[in-house]
BASESE-705578 format. One record per residue: x, y, z of N, C-alpha, C in turn; residue in one letter. Coordinates in steps of 0.2 Angstrom, whole numbers, padded with zeros to 4 digits, always signed. Layout:
BEGIN
XYZXYZXYZA;...
END
This chain:
BEGIN
+0359+0577+0663+0362+0573+0659+0372+0571+0659M;+0373+0578+0663+0379+0577+0665+0381+0573+0669D;+0376+0572+0674+0377+0567+0682+0375+0560+0678A;+0372+0560+0673+0372+0553+0672+0378+0551+0666L;+0379+0555+0665+0387+0554+0660+0392+0551+0664A;+0394+0555+0671+0397+0555+0676+0396+0548+0680N;+0390+0543+0680+0388+0539+0682+0386+0539+0690G;+0383+0546+0689+0378+0549+0696+0370+0550+0697S;+0368+0547+0703+0361+0548+0702+0358+0553+0705T;+0363+0558+0706+0360+0565+0709+0357+0569+0706R;+0353+0575+0708+0351+0578+0706+0357+0583+0702P;+0354+0587+0696+0359+0589+0692+0360+0597+0695N;+0361+0599+0702+0361+0604+0704+0367+0610+0701W;+0366+0614+0704+0367+0620+0699+0368+0627+0706K;+0373+0632+0704+0374+0635+0709+0366+0640+0712P;+0364+0641+0705+0357+0646+0707+0354+0640+0711W;+0354+0635+0711+0350+0632+0714+0350+0634+0722H;+0355+0631+0724+0359+0633+0732+0356+0640+0733A;+0357+0645+0730+0355+0651+0733+0347+0652+0733F;+0344+0649+0728+0336+0649+0729+0333+0645+0735A;+0338+0640+0739+0335+0637+0741+0338+0640+0747A;+0344+0643+0750+0344+0646+0755+0339+0652+0756A;+0339+0655+0750+0333+0661+0750+0325+0656+0753A;+0324+0652+0749+0318+0650+0754+0317+0649+0761T;+0323+0645+0762+0324+0643+0770+0324+0649+0775A;+0327+0655+0771+0328+0660+0776+0321+0665+0778A;+0316+0663+0769+0307+0665+0771+0305+0663+0775I;+0306+0656+0775+0302+0652+0779+0303+0654+0788V;+0309+0655+0789+0312+0653+0797+0307+0661+0799V;+0310+0666+0793+0307+0673+0795+0299+0672+0797F;+0294+0669+0794+0289+0669+0794+0288+0666+0799G;+0289+0661+0802+0288+0656+0808+0290+0662+0813A;+0297+0665+0814+0297+0672+0819+0290+0674+0819W;+0290+0678+0815+0283+0683+0814+0278+0680+0817R;+0275+0674+0815+0270+0671+0819+0269+0669+0824L;+0274+0665+0827+0278+0665+0834+0276+0671+0838A;+0278+0678+0836+0280+0683+0839+0272+0687+0841M;+0267+0684+0836+0262+0687+0836+0257+0683+0842R;+0257+0676+0841+0253+0672+0845+0258+0670+0852I;+0263+0670+0854+0267+0669+0859+0268+0675+0864L;+0272+0681+0858+0275+0686+0863+0270+0695+0861F;+0267+0694+0860+0261+0700+0860+0261+0704+0864V;+0259+0700+0870+0257+0702+0879+0264+0706+0880P;+0268+0701+0879+0275+0704+0883+0277+0709+0879F;+0276+0708+0872+0280+0714+0867+0276+0721+0870A;+0270+0722+0872+0265+0727+0874+0267+0729+0878A;+0270+0724+0884+0272+0726+0892+0279+0730+0889A;+0283+0727+0888+0290+0730+0887+0293+0736+0882V;+0287+0735+0879+0289+0743+0874+0291+0740+0867G;+0294+0747+0863+0296+0746+0857+0303+0745+0857T;+0307+0745+0860+0314+0742+0861+0314+0735+0860G;+0309+0732+0864+0310+0724+0865+0307+0722+0858A;+0302+0723+0857+0301+0723+0849+0304+0722+0844R;+0307+0729+0844+0314+0729+0840+0320+0722+0838A;+0320+0722+0846+0326+0714+0849+0323+0708+0846W;+0318+0710+0847+0315+0702+0844+0315+0702+0837L;+0313+0708+0833+0313+0707+0826+0320+0706+0824W;+0326+0709+0826+0332+0708+0825+0334+0700+0826A;+0332+0700+0832+0334+0692+0832+0332+0685+0827N;+0323+0687+0824+0322+0684+0821+0327+0685+0813A;+0327+0692+0811+0331+0691+0806+0338+0688+0806A;+0341+0689+0812+0349+0686+0811+0348+0677+0813I;+0343+0674+0814+0340+0667+0815+0339+0665+0808T;+0335+0669+0804+0332+0668+0796+0339+0667+0793A;+0346+0671+0792+0348+0673+0789+0354+0665+0790L;+0355+0665+0798+0358+0658+0800+0356+0654+0795S;+0349+0651+0798+0347+0645+0793+0348+0646+0785V;+0348+0652+0783+0349+0652+0776+0355+0651+0774A;+0361+0653+0780+0369+0651+0777+0369+0645+0778A;+0367+0643+0783+0370+0634+0784+0366+0629+0778I;+0358+0632+0774+0356+0630+0770+0360+0629+0764V;+0361+0637+0763+0367+0637+0757+0375+0634+0756F;+0378+0634+0764+0383+0628+0764+0381+0622+0761L;+0377+0619+0763+0375+0611+0765+0374+0610+0756L;+0371+0615+0754+0368+0612+0747+0374+0614+0742L;+0379+0618+0744+0384+0622+0739+0391+0615+0738R;+0391+0611+0746+0394+0605+0747+0393+0600+0743R;+0385+0601+0745+0383+0595+0740+0382+0595+0732R;+0383+0602+0729+0384+0602+0722+0390+0601+0720L;+0397+0603+0726+0402+0602+0722+0404+0596+0723S;+0400+0589+0727+0403+0583+0728+0399+0580+0724L;+0394+0582+0719+0391+0579+0712+0395+0581+0707A;+0396+0587+0706+0398+0590+0698+0405+0590+0699S;+0409+0589+0707+0417+0589+0705+0418+0585+0700G;+0420+0579+0701+0424+0575+0696+0421+0578+0689P;+0416+0580+0686+0413+0581+0679+0416+0588+0678A;+0416+0591+0684+0420+0600+0684+0429+0598+0681A;+0432+0594+0686+0439+0592+0684+0439+0587+0677L;+0438+0585+0673+0435+0580+0667+0436+0586+0662T;+0431+0592+0665+0429+0596+0658+0435+0601+0657H;+0438+0603+0664+0444+0606+0664+0451+0603+0661A;+0451+0597+0661+0456+0593+0662+0456+0593+0653R;+0449+0592+0651+0448+0590+0644+0451+0598+0640L;+0447+0604+0643+0450+0609+0642+0457+0610+0637D;+0459+0606+0644+0467+0610+0646+0471+0604+0640G;+0470+0599+0638+0472+0595+0632+0470+0598+0626I;+0463+0601+0626+0462+0604+0617+0468+0611+0618I;+0467+0613+0622+0473+0621+0622+0478+0618+0621R;+0481+0613+0623+0488+0613+0623+0490+0608+0619S;+0487+0604+0616+0489+0598+0611+0493+0601+0604T;+0496+0598+0601+0501+0602+0595+0495+0598+0587T;+0490+0597+0589+0486+0596+0585+0479+0599+0583E;+0478+0603+0577+0474+0608+0576+0466+0605+0578A;+0460+0607+0581+0454+0602+0583+0450+0608+0581I;+0444+0606+0579+0439+0610+0575+0433+0605+0576I;+0428+0610+0579+0422+0604+0581+0415+0610+0577T;+0412+0605+0573+0408+0608+0570+0402+0604+0571I;+0395+0611+0569+0388+0607+0571+0385+0604+0564D;+0379+0602+0566+0376+0597+0559+0378+0603+0554A;+0376+0610+0555+0376+0612+0548+0383+0616+0546T;+0389+0613+0550+0395+0611+0548+0397+0621+0550Q;+0395+0622+0553+0399+0629+0557+0401+0626+0564H;+0405+0630+0564+0411+0631+0568+0410+0632+0575I;+0409+0629+0581+0408+0630+0586+0415+0629+0592V;+0420+0626+0590+0424+0625+0594+0430+0625+0588M;+0437+0631+0590+0442+0631+0585+0449+0632+0593F;+0451+0627+0592+0456+0628+0599+0463+0632+0597N;+0467+0634+0601+0475+0637+0600+0479+0634+0592P;+0479+0628+0590+0485+0626+0587+0482+0629+0579M;+0473+0627+0582+0470+0630+0573+0471+0635+0573A;+0471+0640+0578+0472+0647+0578+0479+0648+0573E;+0485+0644+0574+0491+0645+0572+0491+0643+0564Q;+0488+0635+0563+0489+0633+0557+0484+0637+0552V;+0478+0640+0554+0476+0645+0547+0476+0650+0550F;+0480+0652+0554+0481+0658+0553+0474+0664+0556R;+0473+0661+0561+0466+0666+0560+0462+0664+0569C;+0459+0669+0571+0457+0671+0579+0453+0665+0578A;+0452+0663+0584+0446+0660+0587+0439+0663+0585A;+0440+0669+0589+0434+0673+0586+0433+0674+0582S;+0436+0675+0578+0433+0675+0571+0431+0669+0566D;+0434+0664+0569+0433+0659+0566+0425+0655+0567A;+0425+0655+0576+0418+0651+0577+0411+0656+0576I;+0407+0651+0573+0401+0652+0571+0401+0654+0563G;+0407+0653+0560+0408+0652+0553+0406+0645+0550A;+0405+0645+0543+0405+0639+0540+0412+0637+0541S;+0414+0629+0543+0420+0627+0538+0421+0627+0531L;+0417+0630+0527+0423+0629+0520+0425+0635+0520S;+0425+0638+0524+0429+0647+0524+0438+0642+0523R;+0438+0637+0527+0445+0637+0527+0446+0630+0524F;+0441+0628+0519+0444+0623+0513+0443+0626+0506I;+0449+0623+0502+0448+0628+0497+0442+0624+0491P;+0441+0629+0488+0434+0631+0484+0433+0624+0479E;+0437+0622+0477+0434+0615+0473+0434+0611+0475R;+0435+0610+0485+0435+0604+0487+0429+0604+0492Y;+0427+0612+0491+0421+0609+0496+0414+0607+0496R;+0412+0605+0489+0407+0604+0489+0408+0595+0491A;+0414+0592+0488+0414+0584+0491+0417+0582+0499A;+0418+0588+0501+0421+0589+0509+0413+0589+0513H;+0409+0592+0509+0401+0593+0514+0397+0586+0511E;+0398+0584+0505+0397+0577+0505+0398+0570+0510R;+0404+0573+0510+0409+0568+0513+0407+0568+0522Q;+0406+0575+0524+0403+0575+0531+0396+0572+0531V;+0392+0574+0529+0385+0571+0527+0384+0562+0528R;+0389+0559+0524+0387+0553+0522+0392+0550+0527Q;+0397+0552+0532+0400+0551+0537+0394+0552+0544F;+0390+0555+0543+0384+0558+0549+0381+0552+0550G;+0377+0548+0542+0373+0543+0541+0376+0536+0542H;+0384+0533+0543+0383+0527+0543+0386+0527+0548T;+0385+0531+0555+0385+0527+0562+0393+0527+0565G;+0397+0528+0563+0404+0528+0564+0407+0530+0567V;+0410+0531+0573+0411+0536+0578+0419+0539+0575S;+0422+0538+0571+0428+0540+0569+0431+0534+0564D;+0436+0541+0560+0439+0537+0554+0442+0543+0552R;+0448+0540+0547+0453+0546+0546+0451+0548+0538R;+0450+0554+0535+0449+0559+0531+0454+0556+0524M;+0452+0557+0520+0457+0558+0513+0460+0551+0513G;+0460+0543+0514+0464+0540+0516+0467+0539+0507A;+0462+0541+0503+0463+0538+0496+0469+0543+0493Q;+0469+0549+0495+0471+0556+0491+0473+0561+0498R;+0476+0566+0495+0480+0571+0497+0472+0576+0500V;+0472+0579+0507+0466+0583+0508+0472+0590+0509L;+0468+0596+0508+0472+0603+0507+0466+0608+0512F;+0470+0611+0515+0466+0618+0519+0468+0622+0517G;+0465+0630+0517+0465+0634+0515+0466+0641+0523L;+0471+0644+0524+0472+0647+0528+0467+0654+0527R;+0468+0658+0532+0466+0666+0532+0468+0670+0527A;+0473+0669+0524+0477+0674+0520+0476+0670+0513D;+0473+0664+0512+0473+0662+0506+0479+0657+0504G;+0484+0655+0509+0486+0650+0506+0485+0645+0507E;+0485+0640+0502+0483+0632+0502+0488+0628+0506E;+0488+0622+0508+0493+0618+0512+0489+0611+0513F;+0493+0607+0512+0490+0599+0513+0491+0598+0521P;+0486+0593+0523+0483+0593+0530+0482+0586+0529I;+0483+0580+0535+0481+0573+0537+0477+0575+0543E;+0470+0570+0543+0464+0574+0546+0460+0566+0547A;+0457+0566+0553+0453+0561+0555+0446+0564+0558S;+0442+0561+0558+0432+0564+0560+0431+0560+0565I;+0425+0565+0569+0423+0559+0574+0417+0563+0575S;+0412+0559+0578+0404+0562+0579+0402+0560+0587Q;+0400+0565+0588+0395+0564+0596+0389+0568+0593T;+0384+0567+0600+0380+0571+0602+0377+0573+0607E;+0376+0579+0607+0375+0582+0615+0366+0586+0616D;+0363+0588+0620+0359+0592+0619+0356+0596+0613E;+0360+0598+0608+0359+0602+0605+0359+0597+0599E;+0361+0592+0598+0362+0588+0591+0368+0586+0590G;+0369+0585+0583+0376+0580+0583+0384+0585+0582E;+0389+0585+0583+0392+0588+0583+0399+0583+0580L;+0404+0586+0575+0407+0582+0572+0415+0585+0574F;+0420+0581+0577+0426+0585+0576+0431+0582+0573T;+0434+0587+0571+0440+0586+0564+0446+0588+0568V;+0453+0582+0568+0459+0585+0571+0462+0584+0565V;+0467+0590+0564+0471+0588+0560+0478+0591+0559L;+0482+0588+0555+0488+0592+0555+0490+0596+0550R;+0495+0598+0550+0498+0603+0543+0504+0599+0540D;+0505+0596+0536+0510+0590+0533+0513+0594+0528V;+0514+0600+0528+0516+0603+0521+0524+0601+0521T;+0528+0601+0528+0534+0600+0529+0536+0591+0526H;+0531+0586+0529+0531+0581+0524+0532+0579+0517R;+0527+0583+0515+0526+0583+0509+0532+0584+0504V;+0532+0589+0507+0538+0594+0504+0544+0587+0504K;+0548+0585+0511+0552+0580+0509+0549+0573+0507A;+0544+0572+0506+0541+0566+0502+0543+0566+0495D;+0543+0574+0493+0543+0576+0486+0550+0576+0482A;+0555+0578+0488+0562+0581+0487+0564+0571+0486Q;+0562+0566+0492+0566+0559+0493+0563+0557+0484L;+0556+0557+0481+0554+0555+0474+0559+0557+0472R;+0559+0564+0471+0565+0567+0464+0571+0564+0466Q;+0574+0563+0472+0581+0562+0473+0581+0554+0470S;+0575+0551+0470+0578+0544+0470+0575+0543+0463R;+0571+0547+0458+0571+0547+0452+0578+0550+0448E;+0580+0553+0452+0587+0555+0449+0592+0550+0448E;+0593+0548+0454+0596+0540+0455+0595+0537+0451L;+0590+0534+0449+0586+0529+0445+0589+0532+0437R;+0589+0538+0435+0590+0540+0428+0599+0540+0429A;+0601+0542+0434+0608+0541+0436+0612+0533+0433L;+0608+0530+0436+0611+0521+0437+0608+0518+0430S;+0604+0524+0426+0600+0521+0419+0606+0522+0414A;+0609+0529+0415+0614+0533+0412+0622+0528+0413N;+0620+0526+0420+0629+0522+0418+0626+0514+0417L;+0623+0511+0417+0620+0506+0413+0623+0508+0406Q;+0619+0513+0402+0621+0514+0395+0628+0514+0393R;+0632+0519+0397+0641+0521+0397+0644+0515+0398I;+0642+0509+0402+0645+0504+0403+0644+0498+0397R;+0637+0498+0396+0635+0493+0389+0639+0496+0382E;+0640+0504+0382+0642+0506+0376+0651+0505+0378A;+0653+0505+0384+0661+0503+0386+0662+0495+0383E;+0657+0493+0384+0658+0484+0385+0659+0483+0376K;+0654+0488+0372+0652+0485+0366+0659+0488+0362S;+0664+0494+0365+0668+0498+0362+0673+0492+0363R;+0675+0488+0369+0681+0484+0372+0680+0477+0367V;+0675+0473+0366+0673+0468+0362+0674+0470+0355A;+0673+0474+0353+0674+0475+0346+0682+0479+0344R;+0684+0479+0349+0691+0481+0347+0695+0476+0349E;+0691+0472+0352+0697+0463+0354+0696+0459+0350L;+0690+0461+0345+0688+0456+0339+0691+0458+0334H;+0689+0465+0333+0694+0467+0325+0701+0469+0327D;+0703+0473+0331+0710+0472+0333+0715+0466+0334D;+0715+0465+0340+0717+0459+0343+0713+0454+0339L;+0711+0450+0337+0706+0444+0333+0710+0445+0327G;+0709+0450+0324+0712+0451+0318+0720+0449+0318Q;+0724+0451+0322+0730+0451+0323+0732+0444+0323T;+0730+0442+0328+0732+0433+0329+0728+0429+0323L;+0725+0432+0321+0724+0430+0315+0726+0427+0309T;+0731+0435+0308+0736+0434+0303+0743+0432+0305A;+0742+0434+0310+0749+0429+0313+0748+0422+0312L;+0742+0419+0314+0741+0411+0312+0741+0411+0306K;+0739+0414+0300+0739+0413+0292+0747+0413+0290M;+0751+0417+0295+0760+0417+0292+0762+0412+0295D;+0760+0408+0301+0765+0404+0303+0762+0398+0297I;+0753+0398+0296+0754+0391+0292+0758+0393+0284S;+0758+0399+0280+0762+0401+0274+0769+0397+0276A;+0773+0399+0281+0778+0396+0282+0781+0389+0283L;+0776+0387+0285+0775+0379+0289+0775+0377+0281E;+0770+0380+0275+0769+0375+0269+0776+0379+0265A;+0780+0385+0266+0785+0387+0262+0790+0382+0266Q;+0790+0379+0270+0799+0375+0272+0796+0369+0272L;+0789+0366+0273+0791+0360+0269+0793+0354+0263A;+0791+0358+0258+0794+0354+0251+0801+0358+0251P;+0803+0362+0253+0812+0364+0253+0816+0360+0257L;+0815+0358+0263+0819+0353+0266+0814+0349+0272A;+0811+0344+0268+0806+0341+0273+0808+0336+0280P;+0816+0332+0276+0819+0329+0283+0822+0335+0286H;+0826+0340+0284+0830+0345+0289+0825+0349+0293A;+0820+0351+0293+0812+0353+0295+0812+0348+0299A;+0811+0341+0298+0809+0338+0303+0812+0337+0308S;+0821+0335+0306+0824+0335+0311+0827+0339+0315S;+0826+0347+0315+0828+0353+0315+0821+0353+0322A;+0816+0350+0322+0811+0351+0325+0807+0358+0324G;+0807+0361+0318+0800+0364+0316+0795+0365+0314F;+0794+0359+0312+0787+0355+0311+0784+0356+0319G;+0786+0351+0322+0782+0350+0329+0781+0358+0332P;+0786+0362+0332+0787+0369+0335+0781+0373+0332Q;+0779+0372+0325+0776+0376+0324+0768+0374+0323L;+0768+0369+0325+0763+0367+0327+0761+0368+0334Q;+0764+0368+0338+0763+0371+0344+0761+0379+0344R;+0764+0382+0341+0762+0388+0339+0758+0390+0336M;+0755+0387+0331+0748+0387+0330+0743+0385+0334L;+0743+0380+0338+0738+0378+0343+0737+0383+0350A;+0744+0387+0350+0743+0391+0354+0739+0398+0353L;+0740+0399+0347+0738+0406+0342+0728+0404+0343I;+0728+0396+0341+0720+0395+0341+0717+0395+0347D;+0721+0394+0353+0719+0395+0361+0718+0402+0362R;+0721+0406+0360+0722+0415+0362+0715+0415+0359N;+0714+0413+0351+0710+0418+0349+0702+0413+0351I;+0702+0408+0353+0695+0404+0357+0695+0409+0363A;+0700+0409+0369+0700+0414+0373+0696+0422+0371S;+0701+0424+0367+0697+0432+0365+0691+0432+0364L;+0688+0429+0358+0682+0427+0356+0678+0427+0364R;+0678+0423+0368+0675+0422+0373+0674+0429+0379R;+0679+0430+0379+0681+0438+0383+0677+0442+0378I;+0676+0443+0373+0672+0447+0368+0665+0447+0367A;+0664+0441+0368+0657+0440+0370+0656+0440+0377A;+0658+0441+0381+0654+0440+0387+0655+0449+0390H;+0659+0452+0386+0658+0459+0387+0651+0462+0383Q;+0651+0460+0376+0645+0460+0374+0645+0456+0365R;+0641+0450+0368+0638+0445+0362+0638+0448+0355P;+0641+0447+0351+0642+0450+0343+0633+0447+0342V;+0630+0441+0343+0625+0437+0341+0619+0443+0344M;+0620+0446+0351+0614+0448+0352+0615+0456+0347L;+0618+0459+0345+0614+0464+0338+0614+0460+0331D;+0617+0456+0331+0617+0453+0324+0611+0448+0325D;+0610+0443+0328+0606+0440+0328+0600+0439+0332L;+0600+0441+0335+0595+0444+0342+0595+0442+0349G;+0589+0443+0354+0590+0441+0361+0590+0434+0361L;+0587+0429+0356+0586+0422+0356+0592+0418+0357H;+0597+0420+0351+0602+0417+0351+0608+0419+0354A;+0606+0423+0358+0613+0426+0362+0611+0422+0369A;+0604+0422+0371+0603+0419+0377+0605+0409+0375I;+0604+0406+0370+0606+0401+0368+0613+0401+0370D;+0617+0405+0366+0624+0405+0366+0627+0405+0374W;+0622+0410+0379+0625+0412+0387+0622+0406+0388L;+0619+0401+0386+0616+0395+0390+0622+0388+0391V;+0623+0390+0382+0628+0383+0380+0634+0384+0383D;+0637+0391+0383+0643+0392+0387+0642+0392+0394D;+0636+0393+0399+0637+0392+0405+0637+0385+0408F;+0634+0378+0404+0632+0372+0404+0641+0369+0403V;+0643+0371+0398+0650+0369+0398+0654+0371+0401Q;+0653+0377+0404+0661+0378+0408+0657+0378+0416R;+0652+0376+0417+0650+0373+0425+0648+0367+0426H;+0646+0365+0421+0641+0358+0422+0636+0358+0424G;+0633+0362+0424+0627+0362+0429+0621+0362+0423I;+0616+0357+0425+0609+0357+0419+0606+0364+0418E;+0604+0363+0412+0600+0369+0412+0594+0368+0405V;+0585+0369+0408+0584+0370+0404+0579+0376+0404E;+0580+0380+0394+0576+0385+0394+0571+0384+0391H;+0566+0388+0389+0559+0390+0387+0560+0394+0383E;+0560+0397+0378+0560+0404+0375+0553+0405+0370L;+0547+0408+0372+0542+0406+0367+0538+0414+0368D;+0541+0420+0363+0539+0426+0365+0536+0428+0358T;+0532+0422+0354+0530+0424+0347+0533+0427+0343G;+0528+0432+0340+0532+0438+0335+0536+0443+0340D;+0535+0445+0344+0539+0449+0348+0546+0450+0348L;+0547+0456+0343+0555+0460+0341+0556+0464+0348V;+0562+0462+0351+0563+0466+0358+0568+0472+0353F;+0568+0478+0355+0573+0485+0356+0578+0482+0360N;+0583+0487+0357+0589+0487+0359+0589+0487+0367A;+0587+0491+0371+0587+0493+0378+0586+0487+0381D;+0579+0483+0378+0576+0477+0384+0578+0472+0381A;+0583+0471+0375+0586+0465+0372+0594+0464+0376A;+0598+0470+0380+0601+0472+0384+0600+0469+0391T;+0597+0473+0390+0592+0472+0400+0591+0463+0401A;+0586+0460+0397+0585+0453+0398+0591+0449+0397V;+0596+0451+0392+0600+0447+0392+0605+0447+0401F;+0607+0452+0402+0612+0455+0407+0608+0452+0415R;+0601+0454+0413+0596+0449+0418+0599+0442+0422I;+0598+0439+0416+0600+0430+0411+0606+0430+0415I;+0611+0435+0413+0619+0432+0415+0619+0434+0423E;+0618+0437+0425+0618+0440+0431+0614+0433+0437E;+0609+0431+0434+0604+0427+0438+0608+0419+0437A;+0612+0420+0434+0616+0412+0432+0624+0414+0436L;+0626+0419+0433+0631+0420+0442+0630+0420+0445A;+0624+0422+0450+0624+0420+0456+0623+0413+0457N;+0620+0408+0456+0618+0402+0455+0626+0400+0456I;+0630+0401+0451+0636+0397+0452+0640+0400+0459V;+0638+0405+0461+0642+0409+0468+0638+0407+0472R;+0632+0405+0474+0631+0403+0480+0624+0397+0478H;+0621+0396+0475+0616+0392+0476+0618+0384+0475A;+0625+0382+0472+0626+0373+0474+0620+0371+0470R;+0618+0372+0465+0613+0369+0460+0617+0364+0457A;+0610+0360+0454+0612+0355+0449+0610+0357+0444R;+0604+0359+0444+0598+0358+0438+0595+0368+0440R;+0594+0371+0433+0591+0377+0432+0586+0377+0427V;+0582+0381+0428+0575+0381+0423+0575+0389+0421D;+0576+0389+0416+0573+0396+0413+0567+0398+0408L;+0563+0402+0408+0561+0403+0404+0559+0410+0404S;+0558+0412+0397+0557+0418+0393+0548+0418+0390L;+0543+0421+0396+0539+0421+0390+0534+0428+0388L;+0530+0426+0385+0525+0433+0383+0519+0433+0383A;+0513+0435+0386+0508+0437+0386+0504+0445+0382D;+0499+0445+0382+0495+0451+0380+0499+0455+0383E;+0499+0455+0391+0504+0464+0392+0511+0464+0394A;+0513+0458+0397+0519+0459+0400+0525+0452+0396N;+0532+0452+0398+0535+0450+0396+0538+0446+0400C;+0539+0438+0402+0540+0436+0410+0545+0433+0410V;+0551+0434+0413+0556+0431+0413+0557+0428+0420L;+0559+0420+0419+0559+0417+0426+0566+0411+0426R;+0570+0414+0432+0578+0408+0433+0573+0405+0438V;+0573+0398+0438+0573+0397+0446+0580+0390+0444A;+0581+0388+0453+0587+0384+0452+0585+0379+0460D;+0587+0371+0461+0586+0366+0464+0590+0371+0470D;+0597+0373+0470+0600+0374+0475+0597+0376+0484G;+0602+0378+0486+0602+0381+0495+0596+0385+0496V;+0594+0388+0494+0590+0392+0494+0595+0399+0497G;+0589+0401+0504+0593+0408+0508+0587+0407+0513A;+0588+0408+0519+0585+0408+0525+0581+0417+0525S;+0584+0420+0521+0581+0429+0522+0580+0431+0516G;+0579+0439+0517+0579+0443+0511+0586+0442+0508P;+0587+0440+0500+0592+0441+0498+0596+0447+0501P;+0594+0452+0500+0597+0460+0501+0598+0463+0507D;+0596+0456+0513+0594+0461+0521+0603+0462+0522S;+0607+0460+0520+0614+0460+0521+0618+0468+0518N;+0615+0471+0513+0613+0478+0509+0621+0477+0505G;+0624+0471+0503+0626+0470+0497+0627+0465+0491R;+0620+0463+0491+0618+0461+0484+0617+0465+0480S;+0621+0468+0478+0622+0471+0471+0621+0468+0464F;+0621+0461+0465+0619+0458+0459+0612+0459+0458G;+0608+0458+0461+0601+0459+0463+0598+0464+0462L;+0602+0471+0464+0601+0477+0465+0601+0479+0458L;+0607+0477+0453+0608+0479+0446+0602+0475+0444D;+0599+0470+0445+0594+0466+0440+0590+0470+0441M;+0585+0473+0447+0581+0479+0449+0579+0484+0447R;+0586+0487+0445+0587+0495+0442+0587+0493+0434E;+0590+0488+0431+0590+0485+0422+0580+0485+0423R;+0578+0482+0426+0570+0482+0424+0566+0485+0427A;+0569+0490+0432+0564+0498+0435+0566+0501+0429N;+0571+0503+0424+0572+0507+0420+0567+0505+0413A;+0563+0499+0413+0560+0498+0408+0550+0498+0409L;+0552+0500+0417+0547+0501+0418+0543+0494+0421G;+0546+0489+0423+0546+0480+0426+0549+0482+0433G;+0547+0475+0436+0547+0475+0442+0553+0465+0444R;+0556+0467+0449+0559+0462+0450+0556+0457+0454I;+0554+0449+0457+0551+0446+0461+0556+0440+0463F;+0557+0439+0470+0563+0436+0472+0558+0431+0477V;+0559+0423+0476+0556+0419+0480+0561+0414+0481D;+0563+0414+0488+0567+0407+0492+0566+0406+0499S;+0567+0401+0498+0569+0397+0507+0573+0392+0507A;+0575+0391+0513+0581+0388+0514+0580+0379+0511P;+0584+0379+0508+0583+0370+0503+0579+0368+0499E;+0575+0376+0497+0569+0374+0491+0571+0380+0487N;+0579+0381+0485+0580+0385+0477+0579+0391+0479G;+0579+0395+0473+0580+0402+0471+0578+0404+0465F;+0571+0407+0467+0568+0409+0460+0568+0417+0460V;+0570+0420+0454+0570+0428+0451+0564+0428+0444V;+0560+0432+0447+0556+0432+0442+0555+0440+0439T;+0557+0442+0431+0556+0448+0431+0552+0448+0426A;+0548+0455+0429+0541+0457+0423+0540+0463+0420V;+0540+0462+0414+0541+0469+0411+0535+0470+0405L;+0535+0474+0407+0527+0479+0404+0530+0477+0394P;+0525+0476+0392+0527+0472+0384+0527+0478+0379L;+0526+0484+0380+0527+0490+0378+0532+0494+0380E;+0535+0491+0384+0543+0496+0384+0548+0490+0382S;+0546+0483+0380+0551+0481+0378+0550+0479+0370V;+0546+0480+0368+0545+0479+0360+0548+0484+0356R;+0550+0481+0351+0553+0488+0345+0548+0490+0341E;+0547+0499+0343+0543+0503+0339+0543+0502+0331K;+0538+0503+0329+0538+0502+0321+0539+0511+0320E;+0542+0509+0316+0547+0516+0312+0540+0518+0309L;+0538+0525+0306+0533+0529+0306+0536+0531+0299Q;+0531+0530+0295+0531+0533+0287+0533+0539+0287P;
END
């Protein structure tokens, strides 16, 4: 089978075959010499005596041994030519198996170990002499042994040559000292004269799993920090808006009332004097200036934190935001709000409002759009917000330059609610931002009695 595997049609010679052939040749030659002496040299041997006969027998032995040596050397050369490439291939394969940085284990059809390379000894902390002949289950945690045996048997019936093991879950190995550790493994099957063999190539991924866990923990901590910063920022905006409205707004309103009262007191006393002195027009300009300041103050306070978002709800706040956007930028906005009887909780209402606000701000900064379509809809599972424009779009991922903090802010707000942000854009085909938020995370929880 080795000769056929190497593409050769020569006999499968082995070293003992060459030795047997040489011995046979020696016996045949010696027998021929003996027969010749009996027939041809008996009279001569009788004449010359015992010494001559001994000399003849010695020559016969030397000739037989010489012929045997020639036969042996010829057959050994043929053996080396026939099996040399195969022996070299096996030597190279053995060297690769012994020097590889992957643990390699070969098992038979009964799942007993027949090969255990040095890296497997290091990984499982077990000598090959102790592992070979043992069941593979020795190196598998007990709770996974039955499933692993079924997996190997099923793999043997599929006829597939190789595949990755544990593609849908983490695999675990068991060291000789009882320590469990995560592994990454692939399996292949072959056949030889003794039956099926399964070879498992595995790698200890303990460090990678720990690094992944640390990365996930760090990511979760950063997201928690981001969510906390968002809450702090919203609380600060609410405080600023309240102080602007309550303190400065009330002060301006009181000032306006005082000027109006002063104008009313001056008018009946000396209407002509007041008019000629210019008190009337000056008071009117002061009143107009106060009105403009009050309007600016209300707009600033509303952009910090719309009062209607807390008092009237999300729909009213979106209506105000759209009207203000149209008045300030002259871009047409068609908006549809259809969430049924859904009542948003405070965090969700703030997140949706800020996502819309940021999306509209991005349209002003980058899109050069003339029309915006905005919709907020709810189905049985999700609340879906979509903001689309007819602007210039984008030629690549919007956050490819690493400076799209507006989009990052939207993603973090959606992520805090367990949702996701999707972006669809192409050059000259506009820009679409879609936020999909789970209904359970945005709905106001009912108070338990």
